[in-house]
N, C-alpha and C positions, 0 to 999 in steps of 0.2 A: 520854688524848688530848693531843697537843701543840698548843698554840696558836701560830699564825704570823700575823703581820701583814704584808700585802703593801704595799710602797711603790713607787710608780712614779716613777723619777727618771732623766731623760735616756734614755728609751726602754729602760731596764733594770729588770726586776722583781727586787727584793731580798726575800729571806725573812729577817725578823728574828725570832729566837727569843725568846719571853718566858719567862724562868725561872719555875718553879713557885712560888718564894718571892714573886715579884712579884704573882702572882695570888692571894696569900693574903688580900688585903684584903676578903674576903667574909664575915669574921666566924667562919669555921670553923677548926679546928686542922689543921695540916699533918701528914698521916700517909700513908705509902705502904708497900707490901709487894711482895716478889718471890715469885711463886708458880710452881709447876711443874705442868704438865698437858700430856698428849699428847707428852711428850718435849721440850717447849720451856719456856722461862722467860719470864714476863711481869712487867713492873713496872706495878703498878696502884695507883690512888687511888680513894677513894669517888666515885662518879658516872661513872667511866670506862666506856666500852663497848669490849669486846675481842672478837676473833674467835679462837676456839680450834679445835683439831681436834675433829671431831664427837663429841659425847657423847650417849649414849642417854637423854636426859631430855626430856620433853615441853615445849613452849612454855608459858610462864607459871609453871613450877615453879621452886622454889628449888634452888640448887646450892651445896655447901660444898667449898672447897678446903682440905684440911688439910696439904698439902705446901707449907708456907710456909718459904722459905729465909731471908728477911730481913724485919724490920719496923723502920721508921724513924718516930719520932714526936717532932717538935719538938726536934731536936738529939740525941736518944738513938737509938742504933743497936743493934738486937738481932739478931745473926747466929746461925743455927742450925748444928748439927753432926750431920747435914746439915740437919735441919729444926728450926724453933723449936717448943719444947714449948708446947702449949696455944693456939697461934696458929691462927686460922681466918679465911678470907676468904669472905664470903657474897655471893652474887649471884643475879640473876633471869635465866632464859633468855628472851631476847627473840624469837629466831627460829632455826629450823633451815633452812639453805639451801645452795646450791652457789655457788662462786666463778665468776668469769668463765672462759670456755673458753680453754684454751691449746692451741696447735697444735704437735704433734710431727711434724716432717717429716724423714725420713731419705732420703738418696739416695747413690748411688755414681756418680761421673762416668764416662761412656762405657760403662757396664755395663747400662743399661736397668733400673736398680733404683730404684724410687720407692715410698715408704711414707708415707702421711699418716694421722695419728691425732689425735683430740681427747681432752681430759680436763677434767673439772670437779670440783674438789676439794670435798667436803662440809665444812661448818663449822657451828659453833654460836656465835651471837652472844649475849654475856652482858653485862649491866649490873651493875657492882660496887656493892653497897649498903652493906656494912659490913666493916670490918677489926677483928677482935678479937685482941688479943695485946699 
């Protein structure tokens, strides 16, 4: 998750990005990984909550991602070819749900053709607990 601070100045809202290194003052070590799941890549840290394509895992169960493309730990970068050997990202499934509905509306001008369709994409929400690698 990216932290933003909102500043109101002269009726303009500014988004100020706080780099991850500035948030490091919590006493923990700085470590992140890039994982692959559902055909997409995600940059994750311990404590992050991510939404991925639906996985067939019940709520409250553990999930392990072994397709880890990159692991960075306090200045050291370990890049896989294509995956990092022995690296695993562990997480907890928080919920299975559907995203907000999107509307697909097709029409052809002057041809009396109208088609309206809705879609809700299922997703799995995961809290990242540990990065091993």
